[in-house]
C-alpha positions in Angstrom: -69.3 155.4 -69.8 -71.3 157.4 -67.3 -68.9 157.9 -64.3 -69.1 154.5 -62.9 -67.5 151.2 -63.8 -69.0 147.8 -62.7 -66.6 145.3 -61.4 -67.3 141.8 -59.9 -66.2 141.8 -56.1 -64.1 138.8 -56.7 -62.0 140.8 -59.2 -61.7 143.8 -56.8 -60.5 141.3 -54.0 -57.9 139.6 -56.4 -56.4 143.1 -57.5 -56.0 144.0 -53.9 -54.4 140.4 -53.1 -52.0 140.3 -56.0 -50.7 143.9 -55.1 -50.1 142.7 -51.5 -48.4 139.4 -52.8 -45.9 141.8 -54.8 -45.4 144.7 -52.7 -41.8 145.4 -54.2 -43.0 145.7 -57.8 -45.7 147.1 -59.7 -48.0 144.2 -60.5 -50.2 144.5 -63.7 -52.7 142.9 -66.3 -55.5 143.3 -68.2 -59.3 143.3 -67.4 -62.0 141.7 -69.3 -65.6 141.2 -69.1 -69.1 141.5 -71.2 -72.2 143.9 -70.9 -69.9 146.5 -69.4 -69.0 144.3 -66.2 -65.5 143.6 -65.5 -65.6 139.9 -64.4 -62.0 138.5 -65.4 -58.6 139.8 -64.4 -55.7 138.5 -66.4 -52.3 139.0 -64.6 -49.0 140.0 -66.3 -45.5 140.0 -65.6 -43.9 143.3 -65.3 -41.3 143.4 -67.7 -39.5 146.1 -66.0 -39.7 144.5 -62.6 -40.0 148.2 -61.1 -41.6 149.6 -58.0 -42.3 152.7 -60.2 -43.4 151.6 -63.4 -44.7 148.8 -65.2 -44.7 147.4 -68.9 -46.2 144.2 -70.1 -43.9 142.7 -73.0 -45.6 142.7 -76.4 -45.7 139.1 -76.8 -47.5 138.6 -73.4 -49.9 141.4 -74.2 -51.0 139.7 -77.5 -51.2 136.2 -75.5 -53.7 138.1 -73.2 -55.6 139.6 -75.8 -56.0 136.4 -77.7 -57.2 134.7 -74.5 -60.0 137.6 -74.1 -61.1 136.6 -77.5 -61.0 132.9 -76.7 -63.3 133.7 -73.8 -65.7 135.8 -75.9 -65.0 138.6 -73.5 -64.4 142.4 -74.2 -60.9 144.1 -73.1 -62.6 146.5 -70.7 -59.7 147.6 -68.5 -55.9 147.7 -67.5 -54.6 147.4 -63.8 -51.5 148.2 -62.0 -50.1 148.8 -58.5 -48.5 151.8 -56.9 -46.5 150.2 -54.3 -45.4 153.2 -52.3 -47.0 156.2 -53.7 -50.7 157.4 -54.0 -52.9 155.0 -56.2 -53.9 158.0 -58.6 -52.2 158.4 -62.2 -48.8 159.5 -62.3 -47.7 161.6 -65.2 -46.2 158.6 -66.7 -49.4 156.5 -66.3 -51.1 159.6 -68.2 -48.5 159.8 -70.8 -48.6 156.0 -71.5 -52.3 155.6 -71.5 -52.6 154.1 -75.0 -56.1 152.6 -74.6 -58.5 155.4 -74.3 -61.6 153.3 -74.1 -60.1 151.2 -71.1 -60.6 151.9 -67.4 -57.2 152.1 -65.8 -57.3 150.7 -62.2 -54.6 151.6 -59.8 -54.0 149.4 -56.7 -52.4 150.0 -53.4 -51.0 147.2 -51.4 -51.1 149.6 -48.2 -53.6 148.4 -45.8 -54.1 151.8 -44.4 -55.2 153.2 -47.6 -58.9 154.1 -47.6 -59.6 153.1 -51.1 -57.2 150.2 -52.2 -58.7 150.1 -55.7 -59.6 153.2 -57.7 -60.5 153.5 -61.3 -59.8 156.2 -63.9 -60.5 157.1 -67.4 -57.5 158.7 -69.1 -57.9 160.6 -72.4 -56.1 163.4 -74.1 -53.8 163.8 -71.3 -56.5 164.1 -68.6 -57.5 161.4 -65.8 -61.1 161.4 -64.3 -61.7 159.1 -61.4 -64.8 156.8 -61.7 -66.9 155.4 -59.2 -66.5 151.6 -58.7 -69.7 149.5 -58.4 -69.3 146.1 -57.2 -71.5 143.9 -59.2 
């Protein structure tokens, strides 16, 4: 990864719309694609139903990974929203970044935010923002 992540415009719009549809809880899901381009968002239910944390239940997570394989795609990212705070990784996000090769997208449902969708790598307790390139 060279400091940028390629994502279809359709996926970027979907992430922003989903965060706005569920402004009281953190929405979440997986992102998939091929050739390093994220082209599919797979929404999940936030098992915590929380406005400050998210978790995908293990059974649903396995189902989503199975779906990614069925589609012949690669798991490339994870997304969730921050309904009331900055859309940058929180200490909890950094602590629970269990997929170091994935790109972590954090979405804000607030219309006044200059960049409602942001992307980060999170490795070894450190987050680094990536440039999102619409593909």
